[in-house]
N, CA, C and O of each residue as an XYZ file, in Angstrom:
444
protein
N       0.809     -1.194      0.000
C       0.000      0.000      0.000
C       0.847      1.250      0.000
O       0.299      2.352      0.000
N       2.139      1.125      0.000
C       2.981      2.304      0.047
C       2.738      3.157     -1.186
O       2.399      2.649     -2.255
N       2.912      4.439     -1.025
C       2.733      5.349     -2.129
C       1.327      5.919     -2.231
O       1.101      6.843     -3.013
N       0.383      5.402     -1.472
C      -0.968      5.942     -1.512
C      -0.985      7.263     -0.746
O      -0.465      7.354      0.366
N      -1.586      8.280     -1.353
C      -1.613      9.577     -0.701
C      -2.730      9.643      0.348
O      -3.574      8.754      0.452
N      -2.697     10.722      1.111
C      -3.645     10.864      2.214
C      -5.098     10.803      1.752
O      -5.941     10.201      2.418
N      -5.389     11.426      0.611
C      -6.773     11.443      0.120
C      -7.239     10.025     -0.245
O      -8.377      9.643      0.030
N      -6.345      9.261     -0.864
C      -6.677      7.882     -1.229
C      -6.886      7.031      0.031
O      -7.797      6.204      0.079
N      -6.050      7.234      1.040
C      -6.187      6.494      2.298
C      -7.508      6.841      2.972
O      -8.213      5.953      3.453
N      -7.846      8.126      3.008
C      -9.130      8.529      3.608
C     -10.290      7.864      2.885
O     -11.246      7.418      3.521
N     -10.214      7.794      1.565
C     -11.275      7.180      0.775
C     -11.387      5.682      1.071
O     -12.486      5.174      1.292
N     -10.255      4.976      1.076
C     -10.258      3.544      1.383
C     -10.750      3.288      2.805
O     -11.530      2.366      3.039
N     -10.297      4.099      3.746
C     -10.704      3.988      5.147
C     -12.225      4.141      5.244
O     -12.895      3.347      5.904
N     -12.758      5.161      4.585
C     -14.208      5.411      4.622
C     -15.003      4.283      3.983
O     -16.118      3.979      4.406
N     -14.424      3.671      2.969
C     -15.087      2.567      2.274
C     -15.090      1.292      3.129
O     -16.104      0.598      3.208
N     -13.962      0.991      3.761
C     -13.826     -0.266      4.499
C     -14.390     -0.201      5.919
O     -14.906     -1.200      6.421
N     -14.302      0.939      6.561
C     -14.858      1.090      7.914
C     -16.341      1.391      7.729
O     -16.725      2.525      7.445
N     -17.168      0.360      7.895
C     -18.594      0.517      7.603
C     -19.464      0.660      8.854
O     -20.691      0.669      8.758
N     -18.839      0.769     10.015
C     -19.593      1.046     11.238
C     -19.519      2.535     11.536
O     -18.456      3.147     11.431
N     -20.649      3.108     11.905
C     -20.679      4.516     12.309
C     -20.052      4.636     13.700
O     -19.987      3.652     14.436
N     -19.593      5.832     14.062
C     -18.925      5.977     15.366
C     -19.742      5.442     16.541
O     -19.195      4.750     17.401
N     -21.034      5.746     16.594
C     -21.866      5.286     17.712
C     -22.022      3.765     17.691
O     -22.034      3.134     18.748
N     -22.141      3.167     16.502
C     -22.246      1.708     16.392
C     -20.964      1.044     16.901
O     -21.007      0.059     17.638
N     -19.832      1.602     16.494
C     -18.554      1.038     16.914
C     -18.361      1.193     18.424
O     -17.883      0.270     19.083
N     -18.722      2.334     18.966
C     -18.626      2.529     20.424
C     -19.483      1.517     21.175
O     -19.036      0.939     22.166
N     -20.712      1.301     20.708
C     -21.586      0.305     21.356
C     -20.945     -1.073     21.281
O     -20.911     -1.800     22.274
N     -20.437     -1.433     20.106
C     -19.802     -2.736     19.927
C     -18.619     -2.894     20.872
O     -18.469     -3.941     21.502
N     -17.786     -1.879     20.977
C     -16.586     -1.959     21.817
C     -16.923     -2.168     23.293
O     -16.068     -2.599     24.066
N     -18.155     -1.868     23.688
C     -18.585     -2.067     25.065
C     -19.056     -3.482     25.370
O     -19.363     -3.796     26.520
N     -19.118     -4.342     24.350
C     -19.622     -5.700     24.554
C     -18.518     -6.656     24.989
O     -17.335     -6.409     24.753
N     -18.921     -7.746     25.625
C     -17.958     -8.780     26.023
C     -17.345     -9.462     24.805
O     -16.172     -9.836     24.822
N     -18.146     -9.624     23.740
C     -17.629    -10.240     22.520
C     -16.469     -9.430     21.951
O     -15.457     -9.986     21.525
N     -16.632     -8.124     21.951
C     -15.576     -7.236     21.454
C     -14.318     -7.352     22.307
O     -13.206     -7.451     21.787
N     -14.507     -7.338     23.609
C     -13.358     -7.368     24.526
C     -12.611     -8.696     24.494
O     -11.426     -8.754     24.820
N     -13.306     -9.764     24.100
C     -12.665    -11.089     24.100
C     -11.943    -11.405     22.787
O     -11.121    -12.321     22.741
N     -12.238    -10.668     21.735
C     -11.653    -10.960     20.419
C     -10.254    -10.375     20.283
O      -9.922     -9.364     20.902
N      -9.444    -11.030     19.462
C      -8.133    -10.499     19.110
C      -7.024    -10.886     20.060
O      -7.223    -11.631     21.020
N      -5.841    -10.356     19.762
C      -4.659    -10.627     20.575
C      -4.589     -9.634     21.725
O      -4.822     -8.438     21.550
N      -4.261    -10.155     22.907
C      -4.184     -9.337     24.116
C      -2.740     -9.312     24.614
O      -2.376    -10.086     25.499
N      -1.917     -8.429     24.051
C      -0.513     -8.391     24.489
C      -0.418     -8.027     25.969
O      -0.988     -7.032     26.416
N       0.296     -8.834     26.702
C       0.457     -8.572     28.137
C      -0.810     -8.799     28.931
O      -0.879     -8.417     30.100
N      -1.828     -9.420     28.319
C      -3.061     -9.710     29.040
C      -4.016     -8.535     29.155
O      -5.073     -8.668     29.772
N      -3.674     -7.379     28.574
C      -4.532     -6.200     28.658
C      -5.508     -6.117     27.507
O      -5.983     -7.131     26.997
N      -5.796     -4.908     27.112
C      -6.726     -4.638     26.019
C      -6.158     -5.187     24.704
O      -4.957     -5.089     24.452
N      -7.028     -5.760     23.875
C      -6.560     -6.303     22.603
C      -6.142     -5.170     21.671
O      -6.590     -4.031     21.800
N      -5.281     -5.516     20.742
C      -4.801     -4.551     19.755
C      -5.967     -3.980     18.957
O      -6.033     -2.772     18.730
N      -6.890     -4.848     18.529
C      -8.036     -4.401     17.755
C      -8.989     -3.522     18.545
O      -9.543     -2.563     18.009
N      -9.183     -3.846     19.821
C     -10.070     -3.044     20.665
C      -9.503     -1.641     20.833
O     -10.227     -0.650     20.743
N      -8.208     -1.572     21.076
C      -7.545     -0.270     21.193
C      -7.663      0.503     19.877
O      -7.935      1.704     19.874
N      -7.458     -0.194     18.768
C      -7.590      0.435     17.460
C      -9.017      0.943     17.255
O      -9.212      2.028     16.708
N     -10.005      0.179     17.685
C     -11.395      0.588     17.539
C     -11.685      1.909     18.218
O     -12.410      2.745     17.679
N     -11.117      2.098     19.406
C     -11.314      3.377     20.099
C     -10.704      4.526     19.288
O     -11.271      5.616     19.209
N      -9.555      4.263     18.696
C      -8.897      5.281     17.864
C      -9.715      5.541     16.598
O      -9.823      6.685     16.154
N     -10.286      4.496     16.021
C     -11.104      4.646     14.816
C     -12.309      5.532     15.097
O     -12.665      6.363     14.262
N     -12.942      5.373     16.250
C     -14.074      6.236     16.615
C     -13.638      7.699     16.563
O     -14.342      8.540     16.005
N     -12.491      7.997     17.138
C     -11.986      9.380     17.136
C     -11.690      9.848     15.711
O     -11.977     10.995     15.368
N     -11.121      8.977     14.883
C     -10.826      9.347     13.497
C     -12.100      9.629     12.715
O     -12.150     10.565     11.917
N     -13.124      8.823     12.942
C     -14.394      9.021     12.239
C     -15.034     10.353     12.618
O     -15.737     10.962     11.811
N     -14.794     10.790     13.814
C     -15.393     12.051     14.290
C     -14.528     13.273     13.999
O     -14.988     14.408     14.131
N     -13.293     13.048     13.608
C     -12.356     14.156     13.372
C     -12.655     14.852     12.048
O     -13.145     14.241     11.099
N     -12.350     16.140     12.013
C     -12.440     16.898     10.774
C     -11.179     16.647      9.964
O     -10.095     16.460     10.517
N     -11.332     16.644      8.662
C     -10.210     16.365      7.763
C      -8.991     17.232      8.100
O      -7.865     16.734      8.125
N      -9.203     18.484      8.351
C      -8.107     19.408      8.634
C      -7.407     19.157      9.954
O      -6.305     19.655     10.181
N      -8.038     18.389     10.825
C      -7.455     18.102     12.141
C      -6.646     16.804     12.148
O      -6.043     16.463     13.166
N      -6.624     16.077     11.030
C      -5.927     14.787     10.986
C      -4.416     14.990     10.866
O      -3.946     15.806     10.073
N      -3.677     14.243     11.656
C      -2.219     14.325     11.675
C      -1.606     13.225     10.805
O      -2.315     12.344     10.317
N      -0.304     13.282     10.618
C       0.402     12.212      9.904
C       0.194     10.882     10.629
O       0.030      9.841      9.992
N       0.203     10.922     11.951
C      -0.011      9.712     12.743
C      -1.422      9.152     12.515
O      -1.615      7.937     12.473
N      -2.398     10.044     12.371
C      -3.768      9.603     12.083
C      -3.829      8.888     10.734
O      -4.455      7.834     10.613
N      -3.180      9.462      9.727
C      -3.158      8.823      8.412
C      -2.411      7.494      8.461
O      -2.786      6.545      7.772
N      -1.367      7.422      9.262
C      -0.638      6.154      9.422
C      -1.557      5.099     10.030
O      -1.522      3.936      9.630
N      -2.390      5.510     11.008
C      -3.312      4.539     11.603
C      -4.377      4.121     10.591
O      -4.761      2.952     10.546
N      -4.851      5.056      9.786
C      -5.819      4.698      8.747
C      -5.216      3.661      7.798
O      -5.900      2.719      7.398
N      -3.947      3.826      7.436
C      -3.273      2.839      6.571
C      -3.251      1.470      7.246
O      -3.490      0.446      6.606
N      -2.960      1.466      8.542
C      -2.924      0.215      9.307
C      -4.299     -0.454      9.298
O      -4.403     -1.666      9.112
N      -5.345      0.336      9.499
C      -6.721     -0.179      9.520
C      -7.088     -0.769      8.157
O      -7.626     -1.873      8.078
N      -6.795     -0.032      7.089
C      -7.093     -0.504      5.738
C      -6.366     -1.822      5.471
O      -6.964     -2.765      4.952
N      -5.093     -1.893      5.820
C      -4.321     -3.111      5.612
C      -4.866     -4.275      6.409
O      -4.966     -5.389      5.893
N      -5.224     -4.031      7.675
C      -5.759     -5.100      8.514
C      -7.067     -5.634      7.941
O      -7.241     -6.845      7.802
N      -7.977     -4.736      7.610
C      -9.289     -5.170      7.108
C      -9.122     -5.955      5.810
O      -9.748     -7.002      5.639
N      -8.295     -5.471      4.904
C      -8.079     -6.187      3.638
C      -7.521     -7.588      3.891
O      -8.014     -8.563      3.324
N      -6.501     -7.692      4.734
C      -5.895     -9.005      5.015
C      -6.898     -9.936      5.680
O      -7.000    -11.109      5.322
N      -7.635     -9.409      6.643
C      -8.576    -10.226      7.396
C      -9.723    -10.710      6.508
O     -10.150    -11.858      6.626
N     -10.224     -9.848      5.622
C     -11.298    -10.260      4.712
C     -10.840    -11.383      3.799
O     -11.636    -12.247      3.431
N      -9.576    -11.380      3.433
C      -9.037    -12.425      2.561
C      -8.974    -13.780      3.269
O      -8.825    -14.812      2.614
N      -9.087    -13.785      4.597
C      -9.022    -15.015      5.388
C     -10.406    -15.472      5.864
O     -10.515    -16.196      6.853
N     -11.444    -15.052      5.169
C     -12.817    -15.380      5.583
C     -12.986    -16.888      5.736
O     -12.658    -17.652      4.828
N     -13.497    -17.310      6.888
C     -13.721    -18.753      7.092
C     -14.972    -19.219      6.348
O     -15.821    -18.416      5.962
N     -15.061    -20.517      6.161
C     -16.247    -21.108      5.547
C     -17.391    -21.110      6.553
O     -17.174    -21.059      7.764
N     -18.591    -21.168      6.040
C     -19.764    -21.316      6.902
C     -20.297    -20.006      7.432
O     -19.942    -18.923      6.967
N     -21.158    -20.139      8.419
C     -21.816    -19.004      9.051
C     -20.802    -18.234      9.889
O     -20.173    -18.800     10.784
N     -20.645    -16.964      9.604
C     -19.650    -16.145     10.318
C     -20.267    -15.276     11.412
O     -19.559    -14.531     12.089
N     -21.572    -15.368     11.584
C     -22.282    -14.452     12.486
C     -21.653    -14.367     13.880
O     -21.403    -13.267     14.372
N     -21.402    -15.480     14.508
C     -20.882    -15.486     15.889
C     -19.464    -16.045     15.932
O     -19.181    -16.985     16.676
N     -18.581    -15.464     15.132
C     -17.201    -15.953     15.085
C     -16.224    -14.892     15.587
O     -16.468    -13.690     15.485
N     -15.125    -15.374     16.125
C     -14.061    -14.450     16.545
C     -13.517    -13.677     15.347
O     -13.066    -12.540     15.490
N     -13.561    -14.302     14.151
C     -13.114    -13.635     12.930
C     -13.931    -12.361     12.693
O     -13.371    -11.293     12.449
N     -15.247    -12.486     12.766
C     -16.123    -11.321     12.572
C     -15.929    -10.321     13.707
O     -15.847     -9.117     13.463
N     -15.854    -10.804     14.939
C     -15.699     -9.901     16.080
C     -14.409     -9.092     15.978
O     -14.383     -7.905     16.301
N     -13.349     -9.744     15.529
C     -12.083     -9.035     15.366
C     -12.209     -7.941     14.307
O     -11.745     -6.820     14.514
N     -12.833     -8.264     13.177
C     -13.041     -7.256     12.135
C     -13.890     -6.094     12.650
O     -13.623     -4.933     12.338
N     -14.898     -6.412     13.429
C     -15.753     -5.353     13.959
C     -14.981     -4.431     14.892
O     -15.255     -3.232     14.933
N     -14.023     -4.966     15.642
C     -13.180     -4.111     16.483
C     -12.423     -3.099     15.633
O     -12.102     -2.003     16.094
N     -12.143     -3.472     14.393
C     -11.427     -2.590     13.464
C     -12.391     -1.778     12.610
O     -11.973     -1.147     11.639
N     -13.695     -1.784     12.962
C     -14.671     -0.911     12.321
C     -15.397     -1.485     11.122
O     -16.144     -0.770     10.453
N     -15.190     -2.779     10.834
C     -15.829     -3.382      9.662
C     -16.690     -4.572     10.078
O     -16.192     -5.530     10.671
N     -17.975     -4.506      9.767
C     -18.863     -5.649      9.980
C     -19.117     -6.320      8.638
O     -19.796     -5.738      7.792
N     -18.593     -7.527      8.413
C     -18.762     -8.187      7.121
C     -20.215     -8.567      6.816
O     -20.522     -8.924      5.679
N     -21.103     -8.499      7.793
C     -22.501     -8.809      7.560
C     -23.308     -7.560      7.169
O     -24.464     -7.659      6.757
N     -22.689     -6.409      7.303
C     -23.373     -5.156      6.995
C     -23.221     -4.854      5.508
O     -22.117     -4.877      4.964
N     -24.346     -4.573      4.864
C     -24.281     -4.304      3.416
C     -24.040     -2.833      3.141
O     -23.958     -2.428      1.981
């Protein structure tokens, strides 16, 4: 993904992150959200922490976004793309795979 400019990253981020800020905040408050993903050091999962940051990015004005914000958007886009490519067979409704994606702002069941 290197070489993509900020405008392209914002567009991809907006396309792939399909949960609205309030939806993502509600999701992050659930036990399913808190249990999904890797928990380095036994604390908050990487995806859960990212989800909180995504809420802030979704609410931020374009002019207020920093280089670090764009770097996180790149990380989110890359994660969602990689994770979607690993879709498991069968019903995904109640899977850790879906829960992890939702922590990163994408619900694969949402059209």
